[in-house]
KOLTOR-153149 format. One line per field, with one value per residue (C-alpha): residue number from 1; residue in three letters; z, x, y. Coordinates in steps of 0.2 Angstrom, whole numbers, plus 2048, in hexadecimal, padded with zeros to 3 digits. Each point is the difference from the previous one (the first is absolute). Layout:
N
k: NUM|...;
r: ALA|...;
w: Z|...;
u: X|...;
v: Y|...;
***
This chain:
478
k: 1|2|3|4|5|6|7|8|9|10|11|12|13|14|15|16|17|18|19|20|21|22|23|24|25|26|27|28|29|30|31|32|33|34|35|36|37|38|39|40|41|42|43|44|45|46|47|48|49|50|51|52|53|54|55|56|57|58|59|60|61|62|63|64|65|66|67|68|69|70|71|72|73|74|75|76|77|78|79|80|81|82|83|84|85|86|87|88|89|90|91|92|93|94|95|96|97|98|99|100|101|102|103|104|105|106|107|108|109|110|111|112|113|114|115|116|117|118|119|120|121|122|123|124|125|126|127|128|129|130|131|132|133|134|135|136|137|138|139|140|141|142|143|144|145|146|147|148|149|150|151|152|153|154|155|156|157|158|159|160|161|162|163|164|165|166|167|168|169|170|171|172|173|174|175|176|177|178|179|180|181|182|183|184|185|186|187|188|189|190|191|192|193|194|195|196|197|198|199|200|201|202|203|204|205|206|207|208|209|210|211|212|213|214|215|216|217|218|219|220|221|222|223|224|225|226|227|228|229|230|231|232|233|234|235|236|237|238|239|240|241|242|243|244|245|246|247|248|249|250|251|252|253|254|255|256|257|258|259|260|261|262|263|264|265|266|267|268|269|270|271|272|273|274|275|276|277|278|279|280|281|282|283|284|285|286|287|288|289|290|291|292|293|294|295|296|297|298|299|300|301|302|303|304|305|306|307|308|309|310|311|312|313|314|315|316|317|318|319|320|321|322|323|324|325|326|327|328|329|330|331|332|333|334|335|336|337|338|339|340|341|342|343|344|345|346|347|348|349|350|351|352|353|354|355|356|357|358|359|360|361|362|363|364|365|366|367|368|369|370|371|372|373|374|375|376|377|378|379|380|381|382|383|384|385|386|387|388|389|390|391|392|393|394|395|396|397|398|399|400|401|402|403|404|405|406|407|408|409|410|411|412|413|414|415|416|417|418|419|420|421|422|423|424|425|426|427|428|429|430|431|432|433|434|435|436|437|438|439|440|441|442|443|444|445|446|447|448|449|450|451|452|453|454|455|456|457|458|459|460|461|462|463|464|465|466|467|468|469|470|471|472|473|474|475|476|477|478;
r: UNK|UNK|UNK|UNK|UNK|UNK|UNK|UNK|UNK|UNK|UNK|UNK|UNK|UNK|UNK|UNK|UNK|UNK|UNK|UNK|UNK|UNK|UNK|UNK|UNK|UNK|UNK|UNK|UNK|UNK|UNK|UNK|UNK|UNK|UNK|UNK|UNK|UNK|UNK|UNK|UNK|UNK|UNK|UNK|UNK|UNK|UNK|UNK|UNK|UNK|UNK|UNK|UNK|UNK|UNK|UNK|UNK|UNK|UNK|UNK|UNK|UNK|UNK|UNK|UNK|UNK|UNK|UNK|UNK|UNK|UNK|UNK|UNK|UNK|UNK|UNK|UNK|UNK|UNK|UNK|UNK|UNK|UNK|UNK|UNK|UNK|UNK|UNK|UNK|UNK|UNK|UNK|UNK|UNK|UNK|UNK|UNK|UNK|UNK|UNK|UNK|UNK|UNK|UNK|UNK|UNK|UNK|UNK|UNK|UNK|UNK|UNK|UNK|UNK|UNK|UNK|UNK|UNK|UNK|UNK|UNK|UNK|UNK|UNK|UNK|UNK|UNK|UNK|UNK|UNK|UNK|UNK|UNK|UNK|UNK|UNK|UNK|UNK|UNK|UNK|UNK|UNK|UNK|UNK|UNK|UNK|UNK|UNK|UNK|UNK|UNK|UNK|UNK|UNK|UNK|UNK|UNK|UNK|UNK|UNK|UNK|UNK|UNK|UNK|UNK|UNK|UNK|UNK|UNK|UNK|UNK|UNK|UNK|UNK|UNK|UNK|UNK|UNK|UNK|UNK|UNK|UNK|UNK|UNK|UNK|UNK|UNK|UNK|UNK|UNK|UNK|UNK|UNK|UNK|UNK|UNK|UNK|UNK|UNK|UNK|UNK|UNK|UNK|UNK|UNK|UNK|UNK|UNK|UNK|UNK|UNK|UNK|UNK|UNK|UNK|UNK|UNK|UNK|UNK|UNK|UNK|UNK|UNK|UNK|UNK|UNK|UNK|UNK|UNK|UNK|UNK|UNK|UNK|UNK|UNK|UNK|UNK|UNK|UNK|UNK|UNK|UNK|UNK|UNK|UNK|UNK|UNK|UNK|UNK|UNK|UNK|UNK|UNK|UNK|UNK|UNK|UNK|UNK|UNK|UNK|UNK|UNK|UNK|UNK|UNK|UNK|UNK|UNK|UNK|UNK|UNK|UNK|UNK|UNK|UNK|UNK|UNK|UNK|UNK|UNK|UNK|UNK|UNK|UNK|UNK|UNK|UNK|UNK|UNK|UNK|UNK|UNK|UNK|UNK|UNK|UNK|UNK|UNK|UNK|UNK|UNK|UNK|UNK|UNK|UNK|UNK|UNK|UNK|UNK|UNK|UNK|UNK|UNK|UNK|UNK|UNK|UNK|UNK|UNK|UNK|UNK|UNK|UNK|UNK|UNK|UNK|UNK|UNK|UNK|UNK|UNK|UNK|UNK|UNK|UNK|UNK|UNK|UNK|UNK|UNK|UNK|UNK|UNK|UNK|UNK|UNK|UNK|UNK|UNK|UNK|UNK|UNK|UNK|UNK|UNK|UNK|UNK|UNK|UNK|UNK|UNK|UNK|UNK|UNK|UNK|UNK|UNK|UNK|UNK|UNK|UNK|UNK|UNK|UNK|UNK|UNK|UNK|UNK|UNK|UNK|UNK|UNK|UNK|UNK|UNK|UNK|UNK|UNK|UNK|UNK|UNK|UNK|UNK|UNK|UNK|UNK|UNK|UNK|UNK|UNK|UNK|UNK|UNK|UNK|UNK|UNK|UNK|UNK|UNK|UNK|UNK|UNK|UNK|UNK|UNK|UNK|UNK|UNK|UNK|UNK|UNK|UNK|UNK|UNK|UNK|UNK|UNK|UNK|UNK|UNK|UNK|UNK|UNK|UNK|UNK|UNK|UNK|UNK|UNK|UNK|UNK|UNK|UNK|UNK|UNK|UNK|UNK|UNK|UNK|UNK|UNK|UNK|UNK|UNK|UNK|UNK|UNK|UNK|UNK|UNK|UNK|UNK|UNK|UNK|UNK|UNK|UNK|UNK|UNK|UNK|UNK|UNK|UNK|UNK|UNK|UNK|UNK|UNK;
w: 87A|810|802|810|805|811|80C|813|80B|813|80D|811|809|7FD|7FF|7F2|7ED|7F8|7ED|7F6|7ED|7F5|7F3|7F1|7FA|7F0|7F5|7ED|7FD|80F|811|80D|811|80B|80F|80B|80A|80E|80E|812|802|7F3|7F6|7ED|7FF|7F0|7F7|7F4|7F5|801|7F2|7F5|807|7F3|807|811|7FA|800|7ED|7FA|805|800|80A|80F|80E|80E|810|801|80F|80E|80C|80F|804|7EE|7F5|7F1|7FC|7F1|7F5|7EF|7F0|7F3|7F2|7F8|7EF|7F8|801|7F0|802|7F6|80C|80F|809|7F6|808|7F6|806|7F7|7FB|803|7F6|80D|7F9|80F|7FA|801|809|7F3|7EE|7F2|7EE|7F3|7F0|7EF|7F5|7F0|7FE|7FA|80D|80E|7F8|800|812|805|803|80D|808|802|807|80D|805|802|808|80C|806|80F|7F9|7FB|7EE|7F7|7EE|7F9|7EE|7F3|802|7F0|803|80F|7F6|7FB|812|803|805|806|812|7FF|80A|80E|7F8|7F1|801|7F1|7FA|7FF|7EE|802|7F5|803|812|805|7FC|80C|80E|7FD|801|811|806|7FA|809|810|7FD|7FE|80F|80B|7FB|808|7F3|804|7EF|7EE|7F0|7F1|7F0|7F7|7FB|802|80C|804|808|80A|806|805|80C|807|804|808|80C|7FB|809|7F3|7EE|7F2|7EE|7F2|800|7F0|7FC|80C|80F|808|80F|804|802|80F|7F5|7EF|7F4|7F1|7EF|7F4|7F3|7F1|7F9|80A|7FA|809|7FC|7F9|80D|801|80B|809|806|802|80D|808|804|80B|80A|806|80B|80A|801|7F2|7F1|7F0|7FB|7F4|7F1|7F8|7FE|809|800|807|7F8|80B|7FD|7FF|7F2|7F7|800|7FA|7F2|7FB|7FF|7F5|7F4|7FF|7FC|7F1|7FA|807|809|80F|7FB|7EF|7FB|7FD|7FE|808|7F8|80A|7F3|80C|80A|80E|7FD|7EF|7EE|7FC|80A|7F5|7F2|7F1|800|7EF|805|80F|7F3|7F5|80F|806|7EF|800|812|7FB|7F0|805|812|801|80E|804|802|80D|802|812|806|80A|7FC|7F9|7F3|7F9|7F0|7FC|804|7F5|7F2|801|800|7F1|7F6|803|7F3|80E|80F|80F|810|808|813|802|806|80B|803|80C|810|805|80A|7F2|7F4|80A|7FF|7ED|7FD|80B|7F6|7EF|7F5|7FC|803|7F4|808|7FF|80E|80B|810|7F8|7FB|812|805|7F4|805|813|7FB|7F6|7F0|7EF|7FB|7F1|806|7F3|805|7F7|807|812|806|805|80D|80B|7FF|7FF|80C|801|7F3|7F9|7F5|7F8|7EF|7FF|7EF|7FC|7F1|803|7F8|800|809|80E|80E|801|80E|7F7|802|7EE|7F2|7F6|7F2|7F7|80F|7F8|810|800|7ED|7FC|80C|7F3|802|7FB|80E|80C|7F9|801|812|804|7F7|80B|80F|7FA|7FD|812|807|7F6|806|812|7FF|7F8|80E|80D|7F8|7FE|813|805|7F5|808|811|7FC|7FA|80F|80B|7F6|801|812|803|7F5|80A|810|7F9|7FB|810|809;
u: 789|7FA|7EF|7F8|7F5|7F8|807|800|80F|803|809|805|7FE|7EE|7FC|7F3|801|800|7FC|80E|805|80C|80A|808|810|809|80F|7FE|7F2|803|7F8|80E|7F9|7F1|7FF|7F1|7FF|7F5|7FB|7FF|7EF|7F9|7F9|7FF|809|806|810|809|803|7EE|7FB|7F0|7F1|801|80F|7F8|7F3|804|7FC|80C|810|800|810|805|806|80B|806|812|805|7F6|807|7F5|805|805|7F5|803|7FD|808|7F8|803|7F6|801|7F4|7F8|800|804|7F2|7FD|7F4|803|805|801|80C|80A|80B|80B|80B|810|800|813|802|80B|80F|80B|811|804|80F|803|7F9|800|7FF|7FB|809|7F9|805|806|810|7F7|7F3|80E|808|7F0|7FE|810|7F8|7F4|80F|80A|7F1|7FD|812|7FF|7EF|804|812|7FE|7F7|808|7FC|802|7FC|7FA|804|806|812|806|7F8|80B|80E|7F4|800|813|808|7F0|7FC|7ED|7FF|809|7FF|7F9|7F7|7FF|7F1|802|805|7F9|7F2|7F1|7FD|811|7FB|7F1|80B|80D|7F2|7FB|812|802|7F0|808|810|7F6|7F6|80F|806|7F0|7FB|7F3|7FA|801|7FF|7FC|805|7FB|7EE|801|7F6|810|808|7F1|7FE|813|7FF|7EF|809|80E|7F4|805|7F2|7FE|800|7FF|7FD|7F3|7F1|803|801|7F3|80B|7F7|7FB|812|804|7FD|802|7F8|802|7F4|809|7F8|7F4|7F8|7F1|805|812|810|804|811|80B|813|807|80A|7F0|7F8|80D|801|7ED|803|80E|7F4|7F7|810|800|80E|7FE|80A|805|80F|7FA|810|807|811|80C|812|80F|80D|813|7FF|7F3|80A|80F|7F6|7F9|811|806|7F2|802|813|7FD|7F5|80D|7F9|80E|7FD|7FB|7FA|7EF|7F3|7ED|7F6|7F2|7F4|7F4|7F8|7F0|7FC|7ED|7FF|805|7F3|80A|810|805|805|811|804|7FC|80D|80D|7FD|801|810|808|7FA|806|811|801|7F8|805|810|7F9|804|7F0|7FD|7F1|7FB|7F2|7FB|807|7EF|802|810|7F9|7F8|810|80A|7F4|802|813|800|7F4|80A|80D|80B|808|7F4|806|7F3|803|7FF|80E|804|7EF|7F9|7F6|7F3|80E|80D|7F2|7FD|812|800|7F1|806|810|7F7|7FE|7EE|7F5|7F2|7F4|7EE|7F4|80A|80B|80F|7F6|7FC|812|806|7F4|804|813|7FC|806|7F9|7F3|7F5|7F1|7F6|7EE|7F5|7F1|801|7F8|80E|7F4|805|813|801|80B|80C|80D|808|80C|7F4|7F8|7F1|7FB|7EF|7F5|7ED|7F7|7EE|803|80A|805|7FB|80B|803|810|800|7F8|7F2|801|80F|809|7FC|802|813|804|7F9|80E|80E|812|800|7F5|80B|80F|7F7|7FC|813|804|7F4|808|811|7FB|7F9|810|80B|7F6|801|812|802|7F6|80B|810|7FA|7FB|811|80A|7F5|804|813|7FF|7F8|80D|80E|7F8|7FE|812|806|7F6|807|812|7FE|7F9|80F;
v: 837|7F9|7F7|7F9|7F2|7FC|7F3|7FC|801|7FE|80A|7F7|810|802|7ED|803|7FF|811|803|807|802|7F7|80A|7F8|807|7F9|803|800|7F4|7F4|801|801|803|803|80B|803|811|7FB|80C|7FC|809|7F4|80F|7FF|811|808|7FD|80B|7F1|7F9|7F5|800|7F7|7F2|7F8|7FF|7F4|7ED|7FE|80E|7F7|7ED|7FB|7F6|80A|7F8|80A|7FF|80A|808|80C|803|812|805|80B|7F6|7ED|7F7|7F4|7F8|7FF|7F2|803|7F1|808|811|80C|809|80F|810|80E|7F5|7F6|7F3|7F3|7F4|7F2|804|813|804|810|809|807|7FB|7FB|7EE|7FA|7F2|801|7F3|806|7F3|806|7FD|7F2|809|80A|80F|800|7FF|80F|809|7FC|809|811|7F7|7F7|810|809|7F2|801|813|800|7F1|803|7F5|7F2|7F0|7FD|7EF|7FD|7F0|7FD|7F3|7FB|807|811|803|808|80E|807|7FD|810|808|803|7FE|7F0|7F7|7EF|7F6|7F0|7F4|7F7|7ED|7FA|7EE|7F9|7F5|7F9|805|812|800|7F8|80D|80E|7F9|801|811|805|7F9|80A|810|7FD|7FE|812|807|80D|80C|804|7FA|80A|7F6|808|7F0|7FB|7EE|7F5|7F6|80F|805|7EE|800|80F|7FA|7EF|80A|808|812|80B|80D|7FB|80E|7FD|801|7F6|7F6|7ED|7FC|804|80F|7F5|7FC|813|80B|810|7FA|80F|800|803|80D|7F9|807|7F6|7F1|800|806|812|802|809|802|7F2|80D|808|7EF|7FB|811|7FF|7F1|809|80D|7F3|801|813|801|80C|7FD|812|7FB|7F6|7FE|7EE|7FD|7F2|7FE|7F8|7F9|7FF|7ED|801|80D|7F5|7F1|80A|806|7EE|7FB|80F|7FD|7ED|806|80D|810|809|80B|812|7FB|807|7F3|7FE|7F2|7F7|7F6|7F7|7F3|801|7F3|804|7F9|801|80D|80D|7FE|80B|7F5|7F9|807|811|7FF|7FA|80F|80C|7F9|803|812|803|7FA|80A|810|802|7F5|7F6|7EE|7F6|7F3|7F5|7FB|7F5|7F1|7EE|7FC|80D|7FA|7FA|811|809|7F5|802|813|7FE|7F5|80B|810|806|808|7F8|7FD|7F9|7F4|7FF|7EE|7F4|809|808|80D|7FE|80D|808|801|805|80F|806|7FC|80B|80D|802|801|80F|7FB|7F1|7FA|7F4|7F9|802|7F5|800|808|80F|803|7FD|80D|80D|7FD|803|80F|7F9|807|7F3|7FC|7F6|7F6|7FC|7F4|7F6|807|811|80C|807|7F1|805|813|80A|80E|7FC|810|7F7|7F3|801|7F4|7FA|7F8|7FD|802|7F2|7FB|7F0|806|801|7ED|7FB|7EF|7F6|7FA|80A|7F7|80C|808|808|811|80A|7FC|7FD|812|807|804|800|812|805|7F8|809|811|7FC|7FD|810|809|7F9|804|812|801|7F8|80C|80F|7FA|7FE|811|808|7F7|805|812|800|7F9|80D|80E|7F9|800|812|806|7F8|808|811|7FE|7FB|80E|80D|7FA|801|812|805|7F8;
***
């Protein structure tokens, strides 16, 4: 679209001022340049890009124009326009100061990762798509220090940057130092997968030109690309976090086509996990089930410890599986309570415990994982481990994705999903999930795994028979 307004220009050859036109050209939503095709004869001749008459009036476009370059013998003159304020008229010209929706690939991109284990894992499809869609961009990921192990072994970023761990006034001083460090790296764009005001303030302090994120927590004015989250009746609409993050990447011209979670396990993490398991009496090659009874969100997400204890007994008796319990150091008391209540041996992975890196390897080697709606559940699905997920106060719509080897158990109650960290009632959403239902889910996963193994074995046998037949025919012909 090109629109024109009248102006006056001079040509030294004629020595008189001749009328001309100014055409405004813009990219996206921002006015970029102004060119004035003047004629040497001074006629107001027609132009193929002539604008509507409303733009020619002084009241239609309130701007301050300043001539930048005049070329005496040239046909064009150049000027610049600085709009005083955005013009908002339906169907007409709209100029804004910071509309930067161009999908041009940045040379350096900062991705601010989520703060929870599960959310980081659910962001991996977006991270993988960014790497594939921006192969020549330097990608850095800013995240909490203890979450860096989750991305170990993957090639989705060129470096990781850690948030400061200080508290109080020292935390604010460290935040300013971090902004200075980020500013020195000269990022072209920042993609905020977090919703916090703090993360938006950081990238603004770091003077990153383009800042993409959701307009939440009162931070929309700090962003250049403020995406409005979906709402229903004034409340946020539940949407899978995989799609929630993928929507932001489209602002960079990157589309997430693979929704499967993914993680990598390094050789060092496998060695560490093997050392931890041997220290607790689990030999290499021994089949085991891993139980993850904790939830950082709150106690309302946790299945009762007594149920985990009964489940461990049945796993040992009916499936001949060793049972190991893994979790964070803050969940040590819960894990020990399960172990003491069980009537069969249960190995609690404490002293030595696991890091996030070695936990990935422990879960990767398990025959089955039973978890609450927590980080280990997403790790197990990312590593394609048969998983039973127990949901209580949270809405599964926030955390659904492609997980073919997962069975999700949930009890529909009249008070849920409440999204509360501590249940004020009788915790009915979790206590009504029985041990028998969990065992049936494990049986279902075992049947699927058996059928899959049988199909792979049959396909391998057929391939061997075809090779033998082909080899025999060649021998006869010879």
